[in-house]
Backbone bond lengths (Angstrom), bond angles and torsions (degrees), N, CA, C in turn:
res aa  C-N    CA-C-N  psi(-1)  N-CA   C-N-CA  omega(-1)  CA-C   N-CA-C  phi
1 M - - - 1.451 - - 1.525 108.45 -
2 S 1.303 115.90 144.38 1.458 120.70 -172.11 1.527 112.36 -105.93
3 A 1.335 114.67 164.64 1.467 120.21 175.85 1.523 109.72 -63.83
4 N 1.339 116.89 -37.81 1.458 120.47 177.88 1.531 110.55 -65.38
5 G 1.330 116.70 -41.13 1.460 120.57 177.84 1.515 111.86 -62.08
6 L 1.330 116.43 -38.43 1.466 121.15 176.90 1.519 110.07 -62.94
7 K 1.315 116.97 -42.76 1.475 121.19 179.75 1.528 110.80 -64.62
8 V 1.327 117.26 -42.23 1.470 121.51 177.61 1.526 109.86 -60.27
9 A 1.341 116.79 -45.38 1.466 121.22 -179.63 1.525 111.25 -63.29
10 Q 1.319 117.08 -45.09 1.467 120.79 -179.88 1.527 111.02 -62.66
11 N 1.321 117.09 -42.34 1.467 120.74 178.36 1.531 111.54 -65.63
12 A 1.327 117.03 -39.69 1.470 120.42 179.27 1.521 110.70 -63.78
13 L 1.326 117.70 -42.62 1.467 120.24 179.23 1.527 110.25 -65.80
14 R 1.317 117.38 -38.50 1.475 121.25 177.15 1.526 110.55 -60.43
15 Q 1.323 117.53 -38.62 1.463 121.54 179.20 1.532 111.33 -62.37
16 Y 1.333 116.21 -36.98 1.465 119.56 178.25 1.525 111.45 -64.73
17 M 1.308 116.78 -28.93 1.459 119.99 -174.57 1.528 113.49 -97.54
18 C 1.311 117.81 12.49 1.463 120.75 175.95 1.525 108.77 -73.85
19 G 1.299 116.42 135.54 1.459 120.37 177.83 1.518 112.25 81.86
20 K 1.309 114.96 -171.99 1.466 121.43 -178.13 1.517 109.45 -101.72
21 T 1.335 115.67 77.52 1.459 120.76 -177.47 1.528 110.18 -121.23
22 F 1.311 115.10 169.19 1.458 122.16 179.49 1.523 111.66 -55.86
23 D 1.321 117.74 -34.76 1.460 122.14 -176.73 1.525 113.40 -61.35
24 N 1.317 118.09 -13.66 1.462 120.28 178.15 1.525 112.52 -63.25
25 I 1.324 117.67 -14.90 1.461 120.94 175.54 1.533 110.21 -62.67
26 L 1.315 116.93 -16.49 1.465 122.17 -179.08 1.528 112.79 -91.13
27 D 1.327 117.56 11.04 1.466 120.33 -173.67 1.526 113.81 -62.90
28 K 1.313 118.99 -17.97 1.465 121.58 -179.48 1.529 112.67 -99.91
29 V 1.323 116.82 3.37 1.467 120.96 177.02 1.523 108.36 -73.63
30 K 1.322 115.40 132.94 1.470 120.96 177.01 1.525 107.99 -114.13
31 I 1.316 116.20 120.27 1.462 120.17 176.69 1.524 107.59 -80.95
32 V 1.323 115.38 123.67 1.457 122.24 -177.03 1.521 111.03 -91.46
33 S 1.344 116.06 -41.67 1.463 120.25 178.44 1.522 108.60 -155.57
34 G 1.327 115.64 159.47 1.450 119.59 179.73 1.513 111.34 -170.08
35 G 1.312 115.02 160.42 1.455 121.55 177.39 1.507 111.13 136.92
36 D 1.330 116.41 157.35 1.458 123.14 177.84 1.530 112.81 53.56
37 G 1.343 116.19 36.46 1.452 120.46 177.08 1.515 115.08 82.85
38 R 1.317 116.74 9.15 1.469 121.16 -179.93 1.519 109.85 -120.82
39 L 1.333 113.80 158.36 1.461 119.63 178.19 1.514 108.61 -154.76
40 R 1.329 115.90 140.14 1.462 121.71 170.87 1.514 106.94 -128.01
41 A 1.337 114.94 129.18 1.461 120.90 179.96 1.520 108.87 -135.01
42 E 1.332 114.74 162.26 1.457 121.38 176.76 1.516 109.22 -131.15
43 L 1.322 114.66 153.23 1.453 121.46 177.44 1.515 108.63 -148.72
44 V 1.338 116.18 131.65 1.454 120.56 170.07 1.527 105.98 -90.07
45 V 1.328 116.29 119.97 1.468 121.23 -177.15 1.531 108.78 -64.15
46 A 1.337 115.47 124.23 1.467 123.20 -177.33 1.525 109.47 -115.12
47 P 1.328 117.56 168.89 1.474 120.22 -178.95 1.524 113.77 -53.68
48 E 1.332 118.23 -37.48 1.465 120.47 -177.90 1.530 112.82 -70.58
49 H 1.328 118.07 -9.50 1.461 122.77 179.05 1.533 112.10 -96.03
50 Q 1.314 117.37 -3.30 1.464 121.97 -171.31 1.523 113.76 -95.88
51 N 1.336 113.05 159.69 1.455 121.10 170.59 1.535 108.39 -98.17
52 R 1.309 117.79 -174.00 1.475 121.78 -179.51 1.525 113.18 -66.46
53 M 1.305 117.13 -18.51 1.460 121.39 -179.67 1.527 112.06 -85.89
54 G 1.332 116.88 -3.04 1.457 120.73 179.14 1.515 114.22 82.71
55 T 1.331 116.54 17.73 1.465 120.25 176.45 1.531 108.67 -120.38
56 M 1.326 116.27 167.21 1.458 119.50 -178.14 1.526 110.03 -60.54
57 H 1.317 115.55 130.13 1.464 123.40 -177.72 1.528 110.09 -65.10
58 G 1.321 115.81 140.49 1.465 120.78 178.29 1.516 112.73 -59.63
59 G 1.325 117.35 -33.47 1.464 121.14 177.05 1.525 111.69 -66.14
60 M 1.321 116.02 -33.75 1.469 120.06 176.63 1.523 109.35 -67.31
61 T 1.317 115.90 -42.85 1.465 120.23 178.19 1.526 110.36 -60.37
62 A 1.332 117.06 -46.29 1.467 121.04 179.63 1.525 111.25 -63.00
63 T 1.325 116.84 -37.97 1.466 120.59 178.16 1.517 110.96 -65.33
64 L 1.339 117.20 -40.44 1.467 120.37 176.45 1.523 110.26 -60.48
65 V 1.331 117.03 -44.78 1.467 120.98 179.52 1.525 110.17 -61.90
66 D 1.318 117.12 -48.85 1.461 122.67 -176.95 1.527 111.57 -62.33
67 T 1.295 116.39 -57.76 1.471 120.35 -171.57 1.519 112.69 -73.60
68 L 1.328 117.92 -45.15 1.467 118.62 -175.36 1.523 112.63 -72.04
69 S 1.339 117.96 -32.30 1.464 117.89 174.50 1.527 110.30 -68.88
70 T 1.326 117.38 -31.35 1.467 120.94 175.01 1.527 110.00 -65.23
71 V 1.309 117.03 -41.47 1.470 120.53 177.43 1.537 109.62 -62.61
72 A 1.328 117.16 -40.69 1.471 120.06 176.21 1.524 110.42 -59.82
73 L 1.329 116.58 -42.98 1.464 121.23 178.48 1.525 111.44 -61.34
74 V 1.317 116.58 -40.64 1.471 120.93 179.70 1.532 110.66 -59.39
75 T 1.323 117.84 -34.05 1.472 119.50 178.50 1.526 111.41 -72.33
76 H 1.327 116.71 -16.20 1.467 121.80 178.92 1.523 111.95 -96.33
77 Q 1.325 116.45 -39.13 1.459 122.58 -172.22 1.523 113.55 -102.20
78 A 1.299 118.28 20.37 1.470 122.04 176.86 1.520 112.86 51.66
79 G 1.314 115.72 52.52 1.456 119.97 171.60 1.511 116.98 91.56
80 V 1.334 119.02 6.64 1.454 121.01 -179.34 1.534 109.09 -95.16
81 P 1.354 118.53 104.68 1.464 119.32 -176.81 1.519 114.62 -80.75
82 G 1.316 118.48 -26.54 1.458 120.94 -179.98 1.517 113.26 72.33
83 V 1.331 115.43 -172.29 1.458 123.59 -178.43 1.528 107.86 -129.67
84 T 1.314 117.04 134.63 1.460 121.41 -179.37 1.527 110.89 -67.14
85 V 1.349 115.75 130.26 1.454 120.85 173.08 1.527 111.26 -114.05
86 D 1.325 117.51 -20.02 1.453 121.38 176.98 1.525 109.20 -156.45
87 L 1.331 114.87 137.19 1.465 121.26 178.09 1.516 107.41 -140.77
88 H 1.305 116.06 126.26 1.460 120.27 -179.58 1.524 108.66 -131.32
89 V 1.338 115.72 133.62 1.459 121.04 178.09 1.520 109.24 -130.45
90 S 1.326 116.10 130.03 1.462 122.14 171.23 1.523 107.16 -105.41
91 Y 1.318 116.16 123.54 1.464 122.89 -178.64 1.527 107.93 -96.24
92 L 1.332 116.90 118.04 1.453 120.62 -172.02 1.524 114.40 -111.72
93 K 1.317 117.44 -28.34 1.460 121.34 -176.34 1.522 108.09 -158.11
94 A 1.315 116.86 153.97 1.463 120.93 -179.11 1.531 111.46 -88.86
95 A 1.332 115.09 152.07 1.471 122.11 171.00 1.524 106.71 -119.78
96 R 1.326 116.06 138.28 1.466 121.73 -176.47 1.525 111.49 -109.63
97 E 1.316 115.07 164.12 1.463 122.13 178.42 1.532 110.13 -51.40
98 G 1.327 114.50 134.48 1.457 121.06 178.42 1.513 114.29 92.18
99 E 1.348 117.30 -17.84 1.457 119.44 178.22 1.528 109.77 -77.94
100 T 1.317 115.88 141.85 1.461 120.83 175.35 1.514 108.16 -94.11
101 I 1.331 115.04 130.52 1.462 120.34 176.41 1.526 108.90 -112.53
102 V 1.315 114.62 151.49 1.464 122.90 177.85 1.516 107.36 -114.37
103 I 1.332 116.01 130.64 1.453 121.76 -179.46 1.529 108.00 -114.29
104 D 1.331 116.88 114.91 1.461 122.14 178.69 1.517 109.04 -108.62
105 C 1.333 116.00 123.09 1.466 122.15 -178.56 1.527 109.18 -119.07
106 N 1.319 115.47 143.14 1.457 120.71 -177.62 1.531 109.72 -142.49
107 T 1.317 115.72 130.81 1.459 121.27 172.51 1.524 106.98 -82.16
108 L 1.322 116.18 110.46 1.463 120.30 -179.27 1.523 111.23 -75.40
109 K 1.350 115.25 -42.60 1.460 120.64 179.37 1.519 108.47 -158.93
110 A 1.314 115.49 137.19 1.459 121.17 172.14 1.519 106.46 -126.04
111 G 1.325 115.54 106.03 1.457 121.11 -178.92 1.519 111.09 -95.26
112 K 1.332 116.36 -154.48 1.461 121.38 -178.48 1.518 112.49 -72.51
113 T 1.345 116.56 -35.87 1.466 119.09 -176.42 1.524 113.92 -125.78
114 L 1.327 118.21 -21.37 1.458 120.86 -177.80 1.519 112.02 -127.16
115 A 1.323 114.70 147.34 1.466 121.47 173.16 1.522 107.32 -124.36
116 F 1.331 115.19 141.84 1.454 122.30 -178.92 1.523 108.42 -119.29
117 L 1.334 115.43 125.99 1.459 120.98 -174.76 1.520 110.54 -126.43
118 D 1.317 115.12 151.98 1.456 122.52 -178.22 1.525 108.36 -127.85
119 V 1.330 117.02 140.58 1.463 121.59 -178.67 1.526 109.47 -135.74
120 E 1.331 115.54 136.79 1.459 121.78 170.94 1.521 107.87 -125.05
121 I 1.322 115.70 133.05 1.464 121.43 177.17 1.521 106.65 -117.33
122 K 1.340 116.23 123.66 1.463 121.90 -175.87 1.522 110.89 -130.10
123 K 1.321 115.21 157.90 1.460 120.59 170.71 1.522 107.78 -75.17
124 K 1.316 116.47 130.49 1.460 120.32 -176.66 1.528 111.90 -64.92
125 Q 1.314 116.86 -41.33 1.464 121.18 -175.37 1.526 112.41 -67.08
126 T 1.320 117.51 -41.32 1.467 120.71 -171.82 1.524 114.25 -110.70
127 G 1.327 117.17 -17.15 1.461 120.48 -175.95 1.522 113.32 78.09
128 E 1.342 117.14 4.77 1.470 120.46 -179.79 1.526 110.18 -65.06
129 L 1.325 115.72 135.80 1.456 121.76 179.71 1.528 109.83 -76.44
130 I 1.322 116.41 120.96 1.464 122.77 179.95 1.524 110.24 -90.60
131 A 1.331 115.05 -46.09 1.467 119.82 -177.53 1.520 109.74 -153.21
132 K 1.311 114.03 153.96 1.468 121.36 176.18 1.516 106.81 -128.75
133 G 1.316 116.33 132.20 1.447 120.08 -178.23 1.514 112.52 -128.23
134 S 1.324 114.67 152.15 1.462 120.92 170.78 1.524 106.76 -130.72
135 H 1.309 114.54 144.44 1.461 120.79 -172.06 1.528 107.91 -141.02
136 T 1.319 116.14 128.17 1.459 121.62 176.06 1.514 107.74 -116.14
137 K 1.338 115.77 132.67 1.462 120.68 -178.19 1.527 110.18 -126.93
138 Y 1.326 114.76 141.90 1.459 121.82 171.63 1.520 106.51 -85.04
139 I 1.326 118.05 124.28 1.472 121.25 -173.11 1.516 114.59 -122.93
140 A 1.308 118.99 3.42 1.473 120.27 -176.18 1.517 111.75 -68.97
């Protein structure tokens, strides 16, 4: 991943957070690296990311999969974010307040009309898999 790819990813995420939109929930996400259809980000789970059980909310997990895989795609497709046609998340383990999670996104294939993306979310300290996501986007 390149320095330019990292800059593209950071700028793309900033664009999502312009204005007063739902995507502002991602304001604490830190992009670590990006480029060539890949992205690595980190997030320290905070109170606003939790559900009533004190673990990261499933909607937050789905938002990370949706938005960050789109940012990874933007580093591959020169700014074309596309439109989600399918999003799937498997929830495997909980993350609690104060834990740092790592989000790895990968563009598996970007064809003429569809892009296929893969996401893994893990605990930084232990490497335990928290969630696995797949995302399909219409990009024509």
